[in-house]
Biotite code that builds the C-alpha atoms (Angstrom):
import biotite.structure as struc

atoms = struc.array([
    struc.Atom([-3.283, -32.145, -31.847], chain_id="A", res_id=1, res_name="MET", atom_name="CA", element="C"),
    struc.Atom([-6.655, -31.640, -29.658], chain_id="A", res_id=2, res_name="ALA", atom_name="CA", element="C"),
    struc.Atom([-8.200, -34.664, -31.845], chain_id="A", res_id=3, res_name="SER", atom_name="CA", element="C"),
    struc.Atom([-5.442, -36.812, -30.549], chain_id="A", res_id=4, res_name="LEU", atom_name="CA", element="C"),
    struc.Atom([-6.215, -39.632, -27.992], chain_id="A", res_id=5, res_name="ALA", atom_name="CA", element="C"),
    struc.Atom([-3.223, -38.717, -25.488], chain_id="A", res_id=6, res_name="ASP", atom_name="CA", element="C"),
    struc.Atom([-4.099, -34.658, -25.496], chain_id="A", res_id=7, res_name="VAL", atom_name="CA", element="C"),
    struc.Atom([-6.399, -33.408, -22.984], chain_id="A", res_id=8, res_name="ASP", atom_name="CA", element="C"),
    struc.Atom([-6.262, -29.713, -23.872], chain_id="A", res_id=9, res_name="ALA", atom_name="CA", element="C"),
    struc.Atom([-4.770, -27.594, -26.482], chain_id="A", res_id=10, res_name="VAL", atom_name="CA", element="C"),
    struc.Atom([-4.208, -23.891, -25.852], chain_id="A", res_id=11, res_name="THR", atom_name="CA", element="C"),
    struc.Atom([-2.570, -20.614, -27.643], chain_id="A", res_id=12, res_name="LEU", atom_name="CA", element="C"),
    struc.Atom([-0.767, -17.881, -25.379], chain_id="A", res_id=13, res_name="PHE", atom_name="CA", element="C"),
    struc.Atom([0.243, -14.399, -26.368], chain_id="A", res_id=14, res_name="GLY", atom_name="CA", element="C"),
    struc.Atom([3.565, -14.132, -24.061], chain_id="A", res_id=15, res_name="GLU", atom_name="CA", element="C"),
    struc.Atom([7.127, -14.644, -25.531], chain_id="A", res_id=16, res_name="ASP", atom_name="CA", element="C"),
    struc.Atom([7.248, -17.961, -23.909], chain_id="A", res_id=17, res_name="THR", atom_name="CA", element="C"),
    struc.Atom([4.521, -20.491, -22.207], chain_id="A", res_id=18, res_name="PRO", atom_name="CA", element="C"),
    struc.Atom([6.260, -20.254, -18.506], chain_id="A", res_id=19, res_name="GLU", atom_name="CA", element="C"),
    struc.Atom([2.646, -18.977, -16.864], chain_id="A", res_id=20, res_name="ALA", atom_name="CA", element="C"),
    struc.Atom([0.525, -21.101, -18.836], chain_id="A", res_id=21, res_name="LEU", atom_name="CA", element="C"),
    struc.Atom([2.565, -24.334, -17.576], chain_id="A", res_id=22, res_name="ILE", atom_name="CA", element="C"),
    struc.Atom([2.508, -23.213, -14.270], chain_id="A", res_id=23, res_name="ARG", atom_name="CA", element="C"),
    struc.Atom([-1.228, -22.071, -14.435], chain_id="A", res_id=24, res_name="ALA", atom_name="CA", element="C"),
    struc.Atom([-2.130, -25.732, -16.141], chain_id="A", res_id=25, res_name="VAL", atom_name="CA", element="C"),
    struc.Atom([0.670, -27.897, -14.233], chain_id="A", res_id=26, res_name="ARG", atom_name="CA", element="C"),
    struc.Atom([0.989, -30.565, -17.067], chain_id="A", res_id=27, res_name="PRO", atom_name="CA", element="C"),
    struc.Atom([1.635, -34.379, -16.039], chain_id="A", res_id=28, res_name="ASP", atom_name="CA", element="C"),
    struc.Atom([3.455, -34.594, -19.225], chain_id="A", res_id=29, res_name="VAL", atom_name="CA", element="C"),
    struc.Atom([5.333, -31.437, -21.119], chain_id="A", res_id=30, res_name="LEU", atom_name="CA", element="C"),
    struc.Atom([6.652, -32.423, -24.796], chain_id="A", res_id=31, res_name="VAL", atom_name="CA", element="C"),
    struc.Atom([9.006, -30.543, -26.903], chain_id="A", res_id=32, res_name="LYS", atom_name="CA", element="C"),
    struc.Atom([10.623, -31.274, -29.934], chain_id="A", res_id=33, res_name="GLY", atom_name="CA", element="C"),
    struc.Atom([13.862, -33.121, -29.800], chain_id="A", res_id=34, res_name="ALA", atom_name="CA", element="C"),
    struc.Atom([15.450, -30.086, -31.481], chain_id="A", res_id=35, res_name="ASP", atom_name="CA", element="C"),
    struc.Atom([15.665, -28.875, -28.219], chain_id="A", res_id=36, res_name="TYR", atom_name="CA", element="C"),
    struc.Atom([17.205, -30.474, -24.987], chain_id="A", res_id=37, res_name="THR", atom_name="CA", element="C"),
    struc.Atom([15.373, -30.377, -21.666], chain_id="A", res_id=38, res_name="GLU", atom_name="CA", element="C"),
    struc.Atom([18.034, -28.146, -20.181], chain_id="A", res_id=39, res_name="GLU", atom_name="CA", element="C"),
    struc.Atom([16.463, -25.579, -22.805], chain_id="A", res_id=40, res_name="THR", atom_name="CA", element="C"),
    struc.Atom([12.874, -26.408, -22.557], chain_id="A", res_id=41, res_name="VAL", atom_name="CA", element="C"),
    struc.Atom([10.851, -23.422, -21.099], chain_id="A", res_id=42, res_name="VAL", atom_name="CA", element="C"),
    struc.Atom([8.988, -24.856, -17.788], chain_id="A", res_id=43, res_name="GLY", atom_name="CA", element="C"),
    struc.Atom([11.220, -28.074, -17.537], chain_id="A", res_id=44, res_name="ALA", atom_name="CA", element="C"),
    struc.Atom([12.605, -27.199, -13.978], chain_id="A", res_id=45, res_name="PRO", atom_name="CA", element="C"),
    struc.Atom([9.040, -26.747, -13.130], chain_id="A", res_id=46, res_name="PHE", atom_name="CA", element="C"),
    struc.Atom([7.388, -29.330, -14.080], chain_id="A", res_id=47, res_name="VAL", atom_name="CA", element="C"),
    struc.Atom([9.789, -31.810, -12.973], chain_id="A", res_id=48, res_name="ARG", atom_name="CA", element="C"),
    struc.Atom([9.529, -30.448, -9.357], chain_id="A", res_id=49, res_name="SER", atom_name="CA", element="C"),
    struc.Atom([6.161, -31.770, -8.689], chain_id="A", res_id=50, res_name="TYR", atom_name="CA", element="C"),
    struc.Atom([7.138, -35.091, -10.110], chain_id="A", res_id=51, res_name="GLY", atom_name="CA", element="C"),
    struc.Atom([5.619, -34.310, -13.993], chain_id="A", res_id=52, res_name="GLY", atom_name="CA", element="C"),
    struc.Atom([8.058, -35.649, -17.271], chain_id="A", res_id=53, res_name="ARG", atom_name="CA", element="C"),
    struc.Atom([9.648, -33.740, -19.953], chain_id="A", res_id=54, res_name="VAL", atom_name="CA", element="C"),
    struc.Atom([9.722, -35.520, -23.391], chain_id="A", res_id=55, res_name="VAL", atom_name="CA", element="C"),
    struc.Atom([11.490, -34.645, -26.407], chain_id="A", res_id=56, res_name="LEU", atom_name="CA", element="C"),
    struc.Atom([9.471, -35.491, -29.219], chain_id="A", res_id=57, res_name="ALA", atom_name="CA", element="C"),
    struc.Atom([11.635, -37.325, -32.318], chain_id="A", res_id=58, res_name="ASP", atom_name="CA", element="C"),
    struc.Atom([11.287, -35.082, -35.447], chain_id="A", res_id=59, res_name="LEU", atom_name="CA", element="C"),
    struc.Atom([10.626, -36.586, -38.657], chain_id="A", res_id=60, res_name="THR", atom_name="CA", element="C"),
    struc.Atom([12.145, -34.971, -41.553], chain_id="A", res_id=61, res_name="PRO", atom_name="CA", element="C"),
    struc.Atom([9.439, -32.964, -44.060], chain_id="A", res_id=62, res_name="GLY", atom_name="CA", element="C"),
    struc.Atom([6.856, -33.119, -40.978], chain_id="A", res_id=63, res_name="PHE", atom_name="CA", element="C"),
    struc.Atom([6.427, -30.210, -39.182], chain_id="A", res_id=64, res_name="SER", atom_name="CA", element="C"),
    struc.Atom([4.060, -28.054, -37.494], chain_id="A", res_id=65, res_name="THR", atom_name="CA", element="C"),
    struc.Atom([4.816, -25.059, -39.711], chain_id="A", res_id=66, res_name="THR", atom_name="CA", element="C"),
    struc.Atom([4.095, -27.076, -42.684], chain_id="A", res_id=67, res_name="GLY", atom_name="CA", element="C"),
    struc.Atom([0.987, -28.894, -41.459], chain_id="A", res_id=68, res_name="THR", atom_name="CA", element="C"),
    struc.Atom([-0.294, -24.715, -41.532], chain_id="A", res_id=69, res_name="ILE", atom_name="CA", element="C"),
    struc.Atom([0.946, -23.867, -44.455], chain_id="A", res_id=70, res_name="ARG", atom_name="CA", element="C"),
    struc.Atom([-1.180, -27.012, -45.977], chain_id="A", res_id=71, res_name="LYS", atom_name="CA", element="C"),
    struc.Atom([-4.108, -25.786, -44.387], chain_id="A", res_id=72, res_name="MET", atom_name="CA", element="C"),
    struc.Atom([-3.790, -22.509, -45.821], chain_id="A", res_id=73, res_name="GLY", atom_name="CA", element="C"),
    struc.Atom([-3.321, -20.560, -42.434], chain_id="A", res_id=74, res_name="GLY", atom_name="CA", element="C"),
    struc.Atom([0.537, -19.654, -43.096], chain_id="A", res_id=75, res_name="ALA", atom_name="CA", element="C"),
    struc.Atom([2.623, -18.780, -46.494], chain_id="A", res_id=76, res_name="ASP", atom_name="CA", element="C"),
])
């Protein structure tokens, strides 16, 4: 993800949700998969409160983060 031209940073978080991280980073764009709705995206109201955007990315069958990590040998 970090190697994509439009991605400024990638980080991990240890909490149950990324709410605190979103509030600290204040992203211009918050992206989540289209299997969510804007109403269910953690941090969406906060991001919109300062003019940020919430984008729901289309999902492609057969491609997933979990699948990519598996191929890299990081998950079973």
